[in-house]
mmJSON file of the N, C-alpha and C atoms, coordinates in Angstrom:
{"data_MODEL":{"atom_site":{
"group_PDB":["ATOM","ATOM","ATOM","ATOM","ATOM","ATOM","ATOM","ATOM","ATOM","ATOM","ATOM","ATOM","ATOM","ATOM","ATOM","ATOM","ATOM","ATOM","ATOM","ATOM","ATOM","ATOM","ATOM","ATOM","ATOM","ATOM","ATOM","ATOM","ATOM","ATOM","ATOM","ATOM","ATOM","ATOM","ATOM","ATOM","ATOM","ATOM","ATOM","ATOM","ATOM","ATOM","ATOM","ATOM","ATOM","ATOM","ATOM","ATOM","ATOM","ATOM","ATOM","ATOM","ATOM","ATOM","ATOM","ATOM","ATOM","ATOM","ATOM","ATOM","ATOM","ATOM","ATOM","ATOM","ATOM","ATOM","ATOM","ATOM","ATOM","ATOM","ATOM","ATOM","ATOM","ATOM","ATOM","ATOM","ATOM","ATOM","ATOM","ATOM","ATOM","ATOM","ATOM","ATOM","ATOM","ATOM","ATOM","ATOM","ATOM","ATOM","ATOM","ATOM","ATOM","ATOM","ATOM","ATOM","ATOM","ATOM","ATOM","ATOM","ATOM","ATOM","ATOM","ATOM","ATOM","ATOM","ATOM","ATOM","ATOM","ATOM","ATOM","ATOM","ATOM","ATOM","ATOM","ATOM","ATOM","ATOM","ATOM","ATOM","ATOM","ATOM","ATOM","ATOM","ATOM","ATOM","ATOM","ATOM","ATOM","ATOM","ATOM","ATOM","ATOM","ATOM","ATOM","ATOM","ATOM","ATOM","ATOM","ATOM","ATOM","ATOM","ATOM","ATOM","ATOM","ATOM","ATOM","ATOM","ATOM","ATOM","ATOM","ATOM","ATOM","ATOM","ATOM","ATOM","ATOM","ATOM","ATOM","ATOM","ATOM","ATOM","ATOM","ATOM","ATOM","ATOM","ATOM","ATOM","ATOM","ATOM","ATOM","ATOM","ATOM","ATOM","ATOM","ATOM","ATOM","ATOM","ATOM","ATOM","ATOM","ATOM","ATOM","ATOM","ATOM","ATOM","ATOM","ATOM","ATOM","ATOM","ATOM","ATOM","ATOM","ATOM","ATOM","ATOM","ATOM","ATOM","ATOM","ATOM","ATOM","ATOM","ATOM","ATOM","ATOM","ATOM","ATOM","ATOM","ATOM","ATOM","ATOM","ATOM","ATOM","ATOM","ATOM","ATOM","ATOM","ATOM","ATOM"],
"id":[1,2,3,4,5,6,7,8,9,10,11,12,13,14,15,16,17,18,19,20,21,22,23,24,25,26,27,28,29,30,31,32,33,34,35,36,37,38,39,40,41,42,43,44,45,46,47,48,49,50,51,52,53,54,55,56,57,58,59,60,61,62,63,64,65,66,67,68,69,70,71,72,73,74,75,76,77,78,79,80,81,82,83,84,85,86,87,88,89,90,91,92,93,94,95,96,97,98,99,100,101,102,103,104,105,106,107,108,109,110,111,112,113,114,115,116,117,118,119,120,121,122,123,124,125,126,127,128,129,130,131,132,133,134,135,136,137,138,139,140,141,142,143,144,145,146,147,148,149,150,151,152,153,154,155,156,157,158,159,160,161,162,163,164,165,166,167,168,169,170,171,172,173,174,175,176,177,178,179,180,181,182,183,184,185,186,187,188,189,190,191,192,193,194,195,196,197,198,199,200,201,202,203,204,205,206,207,208,209,210,211,212,213,214,215,216,217,218,219],
"type_symbol":["N","C","C","N","C","C","N","C","C","N","C","C","N","C","C","N","C","C","N","C","C","N","C","C","N","C","C","N","C","C","N","C","C","N","C","C","N","C","C","N","C","C","N","C","C","N","C","C","N","C","C","N","C","C","N","C","C","N","C","C","N","C","C","N","C","C","N","C","C","N","C","C","N","C","C","N","C","C","N","C","C","N","C","C","N","C","C","N","C","C","N","C","C","N","C","C","N","C","C","N","C","C","N","C","C","N","C","C","N","C","C","N","C","C","N","C","C","N","C","C","N","C","C","N","C","C","N","C","C","N","C","C","N","C","C","N","C","C","N","C","C","N","C","C","N","C","C","N","C","C","N","C","C","N","C","C","N","C","C","N","C","C","N","C","C","N","C","C","N","C","C","N","C","C","N","C","C","N","C","C","N","C","C","N","C","C","N","C","C","N","C","C","N","C","C","N","C","C","N","C","C","N","C","C","N","C","C","N","C","C","N","C","C","N","C","C","N","C","C"],
"label_atom_id":["N","CA","C","N","CA","C","N","CA","C","N","CA","C","N","CA","C","N","CA","C","N","CA","C","N","CA","C","N","CA","C","N","CA","C","N","CA","C","N","CA","C","N","CA","C","N","CA","C","N","CA","C","N","CA","C","N","CA","C","N","CA","C","N","CA","C","N","CA","C","N","CA","C","N","CA","C","N","CA","C","N","CA","C","N","CA","C","N","CA","C","N","CA","C","N","CA","C","N","CA","C","N","CA","C","N","CA","C","N","CA","C","N","CA","C","N","CA","C","N","CA","C","N","CA","C","N","CA","C","N","CA","C","N","CA","C","N","CA","C","N","CA","C","N","CA","C","N","CA","C","N","CA","C","N","CA","C","N","CA","C","N","CA","C","N","CA","C","N","CA","C","N","CA","C","N","CA","C","N","CA","C","N","CA","C","N","CA","C","N","CA","C","N","CA","C","N","CA","C","N","CA","C","N","CA","C","N","CA","C","N","CA","C","N","CA","C","N","CA","C","N","CA","C","N","CA","C","N","CA","C","N","CA","C","N","CA","C","N","CA","C","N","CA","C","N","CA","C","N","CA","C","N","CA","C"],
"label_alt_id":[null,null,null,null,null,null,null,null,null,null,null,null,null,null,null,null,null,null,null,null,null,null,null,null,null,null,null,null,null,null,null,null,null,null,null,null,null,null,null,null,null,null,null,null,null,null,null,null,null,null,null,null,null,null,null,null,null,null,null,null,null,null,null,null,null,null,null,null,null,null,null,null,null,null,null,null,null,null,null,null,null,null,null,null,null,null,null,null,null,null,null,null,null,null,null,null,null,null,null,null,null,null,null,null,null,null,null,null,null,null,null,null,null,null,null,null,null,null,null,null,null,null,null,null,null,null,null,null,null,null,null,null,null,null,null,null,null,null,null,null,null,null,null,null,null,null,null,null,null,null,null,null,null,null,null,null,null,null,null,null,null,null,null,null,null,null,null,null,null,null,null,null,null,null,null,null,null,null,null,null,null,null,null,null,null,null,null,null,null,null,null,null,null,null,null,null,null,null,null,null,null,null,null,null,null,null,null,null,null,null,null,null,null,null,null,null,null,null,null],
"label_comp_id":["MET","MET","MET","TYR","TYR","TYR","PHE","PHE","PHE","ILE","ILE","ILE","GLN","GLN","GLN","VAL","VAL","VAL","MET","MET","MET","ILE","ILE","ILE","CYS","CYS","CYS","PHE","PHE","PHE","LEU","LEU","LEU","GLN","GLN","GLN","LEU","LEU","LEU","ALA","ALA","ALA","SER","SER","SER","ALA","ALA","ALA","THR","THR","THR","THR","THR","THR","PRO","PRO","PRO","ILE","ILE","ILE","CYS","CYS","CYS","PHE","PHE","PHE","PRO","PRO","PRO","SER","SER","SER","ALA","ALA","ALA","ILE","ILE","ILE","PRO","PRO","PRO","LEU","LEU","LEU","GLU","GLU","GLU","TYR","TYR","TYR","LYS","LYS","LYS","THR","THR","THR","ILE","ILE","ILE","GLU","GLU","GLU","GLU","GLU","GLU","CYS","CYS","CYS","LYS","LYS","LYS","VAL","VAL","VAL","SER","SER","SER","LEU","LEU","LEU","ASP","ASP","ASP","SER","SER","SER","LEU","LEU","LEU","ILE","ILE","ILE","LYS","LYS","LYS","LEU","LEU","LEU","ILE","ILE","ILE","ASP","ASP","ASP","GLU","GLU","GLU","ASP","ASP","ASP","LEU","LEU","LEU","LYS","LYS","LYS","GLY","GLY","GLY","ARG","ARG","ARG","LYS","LYS","LYS","VAL","VAL","VAL","SER","SER","SER","MET","MET","MET","VAL","VAL","VAL","MET","MET","MET","ARG","ARG","ARG","CYS","CYS","CYS","VAL","VAL","VAL","PRO","PRO","PRO","VAL","VAL","VAL","PRO","PRO","PRO","ASN","ASN","ASN","LYS","LYS","LYS","ASN","ASN","ASN","THR","THR","THR","THR","THR","THR","SER","SER","SER","ILE","ILE","ILE"],
"label_asym_id":["A","A","A","A","A","A","A","A","A","A","A","A","A","A","A","A","A","A","A","A","A","A","A","A","A","A","A","A","A","A","A","A","A","A","A","A","A","A","A","A","A","A","A","A","A","A","A","A","A","A","A","A","A","A","A","A","A","A","A","A","A","A","A","A","A","A","A","A","A","A","A","A","A","A","A","A","A","A","A","A","A","A","A","A","A","A","A","A","A","A","A","A","A","A","A","A","A","A","A","A","A","A","A","A","A","A","A","A","A","A","A","A","A","A","A","A","A","A","A","A","A","A","A","A","A","A","A","A","A","A","A","A","A","A","A","A","A","A","A","A","A","A","A","A","A","A","A","A","A","A","A","A","A","A","A","A","A","A","A","A","A","A","A","A","A","A","A","A","A","A","A","A","A","A","A","A","A","A","A","A","A","A","A","A","A","A","A","A","A","A","A","A","A","A","A","A","A","A","A","A","A","A","A","A","A","A","A","A","A","A","A","A","A","A","A","A","A","A","A"],
"label_entity_id":["1","1","1","1","1","1","1","1","1","1","1","1","1","1","1","1","1","1","1","1","1","1","1","1","1","1","1","1","1","1","1","1","1","1","1","1","1","1","1","1","1","1","1","1","1","1","1","1","1","1","1","1","1","1","1","1","1","1","1","1","1","1","1","1","1","1","1","1","1","1","1","1","1","1","1","1","1","1","1","1","1","1","1","1","1","1","1","1","1","1","1","1","1","1","1","1","1","1","1","1","1","1","1","1","1","1","1","1","1","1","1","1","1","1","1","1","1","1","1","1","1","1","1","1","1","1","1","1","1","1","1","1","1","1","1","1","1","1","1","1","1","1","1","1","1","1","1","1","1","1","1","1","1","1","1","1","1","1","1","1","1","1","1","1","1","1","1","1","1","1","1","1","1","1","1","1","1","1","1","1","1","1","1","1","1","1","1","1","1","1","1","1","1","1","1","1","1","1","1","1","1","1","1","1","1","1","1","1","1","1","1","1","1","1","1","1","1","1","1"],
"label_seq_id":[1,1,1,2,2,2,3,3,3,4,4,4,5,5,5,6,6,6,7,7,7,8,8,8,9,9,9,10,10,10,11,11,11,12,12,12,13,13,13,14,14,14,15,15,15,16,16,16,17,17,17,18,18,18,19,19,19,20,20,20,21,21,21,22,22,22,23,23,23,24,24,24,25,25,25,26,26,26,27,27,27,28,28,28,29,29,29,30,30,30,31,31,31,32,32,32,33,33,33,34,34,34,35,35,35,36,36,36,37,37,37,38,38,38,39,39,39,40,40,40,41,41,41,42,42,42,43,43,43,44,44,44,45,45,45,46,46,46,47,47,47,48,48,48,49,49,49,50,50,50,51,51,51,52,52,52,53,53,53,54,54,54,55,55,55,56,56,56,57,57,57,58,58,58,59,59,59,60,60,60,61,61,61,62,62,62,63,63,63,64,64,64,65,65,65,66,66,66,67,67,67,68,68,68,69,69,69,70,70,70,71,71,71,72,72,72,73,73,73],
"pdbx_PDB_ins_code":[null,null,null,null,null,null,null,null,null,null,null,null,null,null,null,null,null,null,null,null,null,null,null,null,null,null,null,null,null,null,null,null,null,null,null,null,null,null,null,null,null,null,null,null,null,null,null,null,null,null,null,null,null,null,null,null,null,null,null,null,null,null,null,null,null,null,null,null,null,null,null,null,null,null,null,null,null,null,null,null,null,null,null,null,null,null,null,null,null,null,null,null,null,null,null,null,null,null,null,null,null,null,null,null,null,null,null,null,null,null,null,null,null,null,null,null,null,null,null,null,null,null,null,null,null,null,null,null,null,null,null,null,null,null,null,null,null,null,null,null,null,null,null,null,null,null,null,null,null,null,null,null,null,null,null,null,null,null,null,null,null,null,null,null,null,null,null,null,null,null,null,null,null,null,null,null,null,null,null,null,null,null,null,null,null,null,null,null,null,null,null,null,null,null,null,null,null,null,null,null,null,null,null,null,null,null,null,null,null,null,null,null,null,null,null,null,null,null,null],
"Cartn_x":[62.951,62.337,61.858,61.908,61.527,60.623,59.847,59.029,59.026,58.552,58.512,57.109,57.056,55.817,55.678,54.447,54.225,53.079,53.211,52.109,52.036,50.927,50.775,49.789,50.147,49.314,49.068,47.808,47.41,47.352,48.223,48.43,47.397,46.869,45.948,44.778,43.834,42.608,41.615,40.833,39.934,38.986,38.489,37.491,38.072,39.379,39.997,40.843,40.737,41.563,42.878,42.943,44.171,44.497,45.744,46.119,45.321,45.037,44.368,45.409,45.604,46.668,46.124,46.812,46.442,47.685,47.603,48.736,48.694,49.864,49.955,51.287,51.597,52.866,53.198,54.481,54.94,54.863,54.19,53.944,55.131,56.286,57.491,58.152,58.871,59.623,61.103,61.94,63.381,64.012,65.081,65.725,66.472,67.052,67.846,67.382,67.7,67.375,68.168,69.38,70.2,69.577,69.098,68.429,67.175,66.431,65.224,65.578,66.628,67.012,67.512,68.216,68.655,67.441,66.475,65.252,64.483,64.411,63.724,64.383,65.703,66.416,66.153,66.13,65.848,64.432,63.488,62.092,61.923,62.57,62.481,62.996,64.137,64.697,63.763,63.055,62.163,60.894,60.316,58.987,58.99,60.112,60.148,59.59,60.084,59.64,58.163,57.702,56.297,55.397,55.763,54.956,54.912,56.037,56.068,55.122,55.125,54.248,52.777,52.46,51.065,50.671,51.599,51.393,50.969,51.749,51.549,52.843,52.699,53.859,53.776,54.93,54.984,56.102,55.805,56.834,56.991,58.222,58.463,59.614,59.491,60.568,60.559,61.711,61.831,61.55,60.647,60.289,60.253,60.45,60.36,58.942,58.853,57.557,57.025,55.768,55.211,55.191,55.41,55.361,53.915,53.653,52.27,51.751,52.609,52.199,51.745,51.834,51.412,50.256,49.502,48.389,48.562,48.107,48.144,46.717,46.556,45.198,45.14],
"Cartn_y":[-53.829,-52.551,-51.935,-50.605,-49.86,-48.69,-48.226,-47.03,-46.228,-44.984,-44.124,-44.182,-44.717,-44.802,-43.523,-42.987,-41.685,-41.754,-41.058,-40.769,-39.247,-38.67,-37.223,-36.851,-35.862,-35.446,-33.938,-33.586,-32.181,-31.845,-30.962,-30.741,-29.832,-28.864,-27.913,-27.608,-28.533,-28.248,-27.617,-26.688,-25.927,-26.81,-27.883,-28.701,-29.935,-30.095,-31.291,-30.932,-31.739,-31.516,-32.297,-33.29,-34.067,-34.077,-34.34,-34.379,-35.442,-35.157,-36.111,-36.598,-37.924,-38.507,-39.494,-39.575,-40.468,-41.157,-42.458,-43.142,-42.848,-42.841,-42.616,-43.167,-42.909,-43.335,-42.428,-42.268,-41.565,-42.579,-42.248,-43.232,-43.466,-43.742,-44.051,-45.277,-46.042,-47.172,-46.997,-47.499,-47.36,-48.751,-48.937,-50.249,-50.615,-49.618,-49.909,-49.028,-49.474,-48.687,-47.371,-47.409,-46.191,-45.149,-45.583,-44.673,-44.08,-44.888,-44.422,-43.368,-43.625,-42.685,-41.36,-41.379,-40.14,-39.332,-39.981,-39.299,-38.759,-39.538,-39.119,-37.872,-37.876,-36.689,-35.448,-35.594,-34.457,-33.955,-34.867,-34.505,-33.747,-34.207,-33.546,-32.105,-31.917,-30.572,-29.665,-30.226,-29.458,-28.988,-29.829,-29.531,-29.145,-29.247,-29.043,-27.697,-26.616,-25.282,-25.039,-25.482,-25.313,-26.074,-27.293,-28.083,-27.437,-26.926,-26.247,-25.056,-24.288,-23.113,-23.484,-24.65,-25.101,-25.955,-26.147,-26.991,-28.402,-28.947,-30.318,-31.072,-32.291,-33.136,-34.392,-34.861,-36.089,-36.971,-38.259,-39.242,-40.049,-40.139,-40.838,-41.818,-42.976,-43.953,-44.815,-45.349,-46.253,-47.668,-48.342,-49.721,-50.565,-51.872,-52.748,-52.77,-52.875,-53.028,-54.4,-54.469,-55.777,-56.742,-58.008,-59.054,-59.233,-59.07,-59.13,-60.558,-61.546,-62.938,-63.476,-62.655,-63.106,-62.26,-62.789,-62.042,-62.05,-61.005,-60.957,-60.979,-61.61,-61.715,-60.885],
"Cartn_z":[85.585,85.302,86.626,86.681,87.883,87.497,88.467,88.267,89.562,89.493,90.682,91.279,92.484,93.236,94.057,94.148,94.773,95.771,96.875,97.789,97.875,97.446,97.467,98.566,99.393,100.518,100.463,100.604,100.69,102.17,102.611,104.04,104.683,103.972,104.587,103.683,103.616,102.897,103.874,103.413,104.293,105.077,104.493,105.168,105.867,105.849,106.443,107.643,108.697,109.887,109.823,108.972,108.774,107.283,106.948,105.536,104.774,103.519,102.642,101.652,101.604,100.786,99.768,98.624,97.543,96.988,96.714,96.049,94.559,93.958,92.523,92.02,90.767,90.182,89.008,88.751,87.569,86.408,85.312,84.245,83.316,83.909,83.141,83.768,82.971,83.48,83.166,84.066,83.936,83.977,83.205,83.115,84.377,85.063,86.269,87.412,88.627,89.821,89.795,89.276,89.223,88.301,87.147,86.213,86.838,87.563,88.24,89.296,90.081,91.135,90.576,89.441,88.813,88.37,87.767,87.339,88.542,89.602,90.824,91.428,91.5,92.027,91.183,89.878,88.986,89.183,89.313,89.535,90.86,91.902,93.209,93.114,92.466,92.311,91.519,90.567,89.71,90.424,91.294,91.859,93.34,94.022,95.471,95.925,95.399,95.847,95.548,94.406,94.034,95.004,95.341,96.279,97.66,98.121,99.419,99.438,98.383,98.285,98.287,97.787,97.724,98.929,99.871,101.05,100.658,99.716,99.25,99.532,100.012,100.298,99.451,98.994,98.215,98.754,98.857,99.145,97.859,97.379,96.132,96.329,95.659,95.731,94.481,94.145,93.019,93.492,92.778,93.137,91.86,92.015,90.835,90.274,88.969,88.304,88.7,89.153,89.543,88.356,88.669,87.642,87.204,85.926,85.412,85.364,85.573,85.515,86.854,87.92,89.241,89.722,90.614,91.221,92.721,93.368,94.814,95.338,96.448,97.035,98.297],
"occupancy":[1.0,1.0,1.0,1.0,1.0,1.0,1.0,1.0,1.0,1.0,1.0,1.0,1.0,1.0,1.0,1.0,1.0,1.0,1.0,1.0,1.0,1.0,1.0,1.0,1.0,1.0,1.0,1.0,1.0,1.0,1.0,1.0,1.0,1.0,1.0,1.0,1.0,1.0,1.0,1.0,1.0,1.0,1.0,1.0,1.0,1.0,1.0,1.0,1.0,1.0,1.0,1.0,1.0,1.0,1.0,1.0,1.0,1.0,1.0,1.0,1.0,1.0,1.0,1.0,1.0,1.0,1.0,1.0,1.0,1.0,1.0,1.0,1.0,1.0,1.0,1.0,1.0,1.0,1.0,1.0,1.0,1.0,1.0,1.0,1.0,1.0,1.0,1.0,1.0,1.0,1.0,1.0,1.0,1.0,1.0,1.0,1.0,1.0,1.0,1.0,1.0,1.0,1.0,1.0,1.0,1.0,1.0,1.0,1.0,1.0,1.0,1.0,1.0,1.0,1.0,1.0,1.0,1.0,1.0,1.0,1.0,1.0,1.0,1.0,1.0,1.0,1.0,1.0,1.0,1.0,1.0,1.0,1.0,1.0,1.0,1.0,1.0,1.0,1.0,1.0,1.0,1.0,1.0,1.0,1.0,1.0,1.0,1.0,1.0,1.0,1.0,1.0,1.0,1.0,1.0,1.0,1.0,1.0,1.0,1.0,1.0,1.0,1.0,1.0,1.0,1.0,1.0,1.0,1.0,1.0,1.0,1.0,1.0,1.0,1.0,1.0,1.0,1.0,1.0,1.0,1.0,1.0,1.0,1.0,1.0,1.0,1.0,1.0,1.0,1.0,1.0,1.0,1.0,1.0,1.0,1.0,1.0,1.0,1.0,1.0,1.0,1.0,1.0,1.0,1.0,1.0,1.0,1.0,1.0,1.0,1.0,1.0,1.0,1.0,1.0,1.0,1.0,1.0,1.0],
"B_iso_or_equiv":[0.0,0.0,0.0,0.0,0.0,0.0,0.0,0.0,0.0,0.0,0.0,0.0,0.0,0.0,0.0,0.0,0.0,0.0,0.0,0.0,0.0,0.0,0.0,0.0,0.0,0.0,0.0,0.0,0.0,0.0,0.0,0.0,0.0,0.0,0.0,0.0,0.0,0.0,0.0,0.0,0.0,0.0,0.0,0.0,0.0,0.0,0.0,0.0,0.0,0.0,0.0,0.0,0.0,0.0,0.0,0.0,0.0,0.0,0.0,0.0,0.0,0.0,0.0,0.0,0.0,0.0,0.0,0.0,0.0,0.0,0.0,0.0,0.0,0.0,0.0,0.0,0.0,0.0,0.0,0.0,0.0,0.0,0.0,0.0,0.0,0.0,0.0,0.0,0.0,0.0,0.0,0.0,0.0,0.0,0.0,0.0,0.0,0.0,0.0,0.0,0.0,0.0,0.0,0.0,0.0,0.0,0.0,0.0,0.0,0.0,0.0,0.0,0.0,0.0,0.0,0.0,0.0,0.0,0.0,0.0,0.0,0.0,0.0,0.0,0.0,0.0,0.0,0.0,0.0,0.0,0.0,0.0,0.0,0.0,0.0,0.0,0.0,0.0,0.0,0.0,0.0,0.0,0.0,0.0,0.0,0.0,0.0,0.0,0.0,0.0,0.0,0.0,0.0,0.0,0.0,0.0,0.0,0.0,0.0,0.0,0.0,0.0,0.0,0.0,0.0,0.0,0.0,0.0,0.0,0.0,0.0,0.0,0.0,0.0,0.0,0.0,0.0,0.0,0.0,0.0,0.0,0.0,0.0,0.0,0.0,0.0,0.0,0.0,0.0,0.0,0.0,0.0,0.0,0.0,0.0,0.0,0.0,0.0,0.0,0.0,0.0,0.0,0.0,0.0,0.0,0.0,0.0,0.0,0.0,0.0,0.0,0.0,0.0,0.0,0.0,0.0,0.0,0.0,0.0],
"pdbx_formal_charge":[null,null,null,null,null,null,null,null,null,null,null,null,null,null,null,null,null,null,null,null,null,null,null,null,null,null,null,null,null,null,null,null,null,null,null,null,null,null,null,null,null,null,null,null,null,null,null,null,null,null,null,null,null,null,null,null,null,null,null,null,null,null,null,null,null,null,null,null,null,null,null,null,null,null,null,null,null,null,null,null,null,null,null,null,null,null,null,null,null,null,null,null,null,null,null,null,null,null,null,null,null,null,null,null,null,null,null,null,null,null,null,null,null,null,null,null,null,null,null,null,null,null,null,null,null,null,null,null,null,null,null,null,null,null,null,null,null,null,null,null,null,null,null,null,null,null,null,null,null,null,null,null,null,null,null,null,null,null,null,null,null,null,null,null,null,null,null,null,null,null,null,null,null,null,null,null,null,null,null,null,null,null,null,null,null,null,null,null,null,null,null,null,null,null,null,null,null,null,null,null,null,null,null,null,null,null,null,null,null,null,null,null,null,null,null,null,null,null,null],
"auth_seq_id":[1,1,1,2,2,2,3,3,3,4,4,4,5,5,5,6,6,6,7,7,7,8,8,8,9,9,9,10,10,10,11,11,11,12,12,12,13,13,13,14,14,14,15,15,15,16,16,16,17,17,17,18,18,18,19,19,19,20,20,20,21,21,21,22,22,22,23,23,23,24,24,24,25,25,25,26,26,26,27,27,27,28,28,28,29,29,29,30,30,30,31,31,31,32,32,32,33,33,33,34,34,34,35,35,35,36,36,36,37,37,37,38,38,38,39,39,39,40,40,40,41,41,41,42,42,42,43,43,43,44,44,44,45,45,45,46,46,46,47,47,47,48,48,48,49,49,49,50,50,50,51,51,51,52,52,52,53,53,53,54,54,54,55,55,55,56,56,56,57,57,57,58,58,58,59,59,59,60,60,60,61,61,61,62,62,62,63,63,63,64,64,64,65,65,65,66,66,66,67,67,67,68,68,68,69,69,69,70,70,70,71,71,71,72,72,72,73,73,73],
"auth_comp_id":["MET","MET","MET","TYR","TYR","TYR","PHE","PHE","PHE","ILE","ILE","ILE","GLN","GLN","GLN","VAL","VAL","VAL","MET","MET","MET","ILE","ILE","ILE","CYS","CYS","CYS","PHE","PHE","PHE","LEU","LEU","LEU","GLN","GLN","GLN","LEU","LEU","LEU","ALA","ALA","ALA","SER","SER","SER","ALA","ALA","ALA","THR","THR","THR","THR","THR","THR","PRO","PRO","PRO","ILE","ILE","ILE","CYS","CYS","CYS","PHE","PHE","PHE","PRO","PRO","PRO","SER","SER","SER","ALA","ALA","ALA","ILE","ILE","ILE","PRO","PRO","PRO","LEU","LEU","LEU","GLU","GLU","GLU","TYR","TYR","TYR","LYS","LYS","LYS","THR","THR","THR","ILE","ILE","ILE","GLU","GLU","GLU","GLU","GLU","GLU","CYS","CYS","CYS","LYS","LYS","LYS","VAL","VAL","VAL","SER","SER","SER","LEU","LEU","LEU","ASP","ASP","ASP","SER","SER","SER","LEU","LEU","LEU","ILE","ILE","ILE","LYS","LYS","LYS","LEU","LEU","LEU","ILE","ILE","ILE","ASP","ASP","ASP","GLU","GLU","GLU","ASP","ASP","ASP","LEU","LEU","LEU","LYS","LYS","LYS","GLY","GLY","GLY","ARG","ARG","ARG","LYS","LYS","LYS","VAL","VAL","VAL","SER","SER","SER","MET","MET","MET","VAL","VAL","VAL","MET","MET","MET","ARG","ARG","ARG","CYS","CYS","CYS","VAL","VAL","VAL","PRO","PRO","PRO","VAL","VAL","VAL","PRO","PRO","PRO","ASN","ASN","ASN","LYS","LYS","LYS","ASN","ASN","ASN","THR","THR","THR","THR","THR","THR","SER","SER","SER","ILE","ILE","ILE"],
"auth_asym_id":["A","A","A","A","A","A","A","A","A","A","A","A","A","A","A","A","A","A","A","A","A","A","A","A","A","A","A","A","A","A","A","A","A","A","A","A","A","A","A","A","A","A","A","A","A","A","A","A","A","A","A","A","A","A","A","A","A","A","A","A","A","A","A","A","A","A","A","A","A","A","A","A","A","A","A","A","A","A","A","A","A","A","A","A","A","A","A","A","A","A","A","A","A","A","A","A","A","A","A","A","A","A","A","A","A","A","A","A","A","A","A","A","A","A","A","A","A","A","A","A","A","A","A","A","A","A","A","A","A","A","A","A","A","A","A","A","A","A","A","A","A","A","A","A","A","A","A","A","A","A","A","A","A","A","A","A","A","A","A","A","A","A","A","A","A","A","A","A","A","A","A","A","A","A","A","A","A","A","A","A","A","A","A","A","A","A","A","A","A","A","A","A","A","A","A","A","A","A","A","A","A","A","A","A","A","A","A","A","A","A","A","A","A","A","A","A","A","A","A"],
"auth_atom_id":["N","CA","C","N","CA","C","N","CA","C","N","CA","C","N","CA","C","N","CA","C","N","CA","C","N","CA","C","N","CA","C","N","CA","C","N","CA","C","N","CA","C","N","CA","C","N","CA","C","N","CA","C","N","CA","C","N","CA","C","N","CA","C","N","CA","C","N","CA","C","N","CA","C","N","CA","C","N","CA","C","N","CA","C","N","CA","C","N","CA","C","N","CA","C","N","CA","C","N","CA","C","N","CA","C","N","CA","C","N","CA","C","N","CA","C","N","CA","C","N","CA","C","N","CA","C","N","CA","C","N","CA","C","N","CA","C","N","CA","C","N","CA","C","N","CA","C","N","CA","C","N","CA","C","N","CA","C","N","CA","C","N","CA","C","N","CA","C","N","CA","C","N","CA","C","N","CA","C","N","CA","C","N","CA","C","N","CA","C","N","CA","C","N","CA","C","N","CA","C","N","CA","C","N","CA","C","N","CA","C","N","CA","C","N","CA","C","N","CA","C","N","CA","C","N","CA","C","N","CA","C","N","CA","C","N","CA","C","N","CA","C","N","CA","C","N","CA","C","N","CA","C","N","CA","C"],
"pdbx_PDB_model_num":[1,1,1,1,1,1,1,1,1,1,1,1,1,1,1,1,1,1,1,1,1,1,1,1,1,1,1,1,1,1,1,1,1,1,1,1,1,1,1,1,1,1,1,1,1,1,1,1,1,1,1,1,1,1,1,1,1,1,1,1,1,1,1,1,1,1,1,1,1,1,1,1,1,1,1,1,1,1,1,1,1,1,1,1,1,1,1,1,1,1,1,1,1,1,1,1,1,1,1,1,1,1,1,1,1,1,1,1,1,1,1,1,1,1,1,1,1,1,1,1,1,1,1,1,1,1,1,1,1,1,1,1,1,1,1,1,1,1,1,1,1,1,1,1,1,1,1,1,1,1,1,1,1,1,1,1,1,1,1,1,1,1,1,1,1,1,1,1,1,1,1,1,1,1,1,1,1,1,1,1,1,1,1,1,1,1,1,1,1,1,1,1,1,1,1,1,1,1,1,1,1,1,1,1,1,1,1,1,1,1,1,1,1,1,1,1,1,1,1]
}}}
């Protein structure tokens, strides 16, 4: 299973001298990496112009869903 991991950055906030970024994720899961990439490409085409107009940048990638039976320290 895969999901779309996101880093969203606000490039020009009035009170910030550097971009402010937050990690996030699209709350959907995909069975294959190919299915995830097709969805990612569609999402990019849908939101690209709007994000540019708002001076917002996003980095998105398909990654495996973490195994819920393991823990990281």
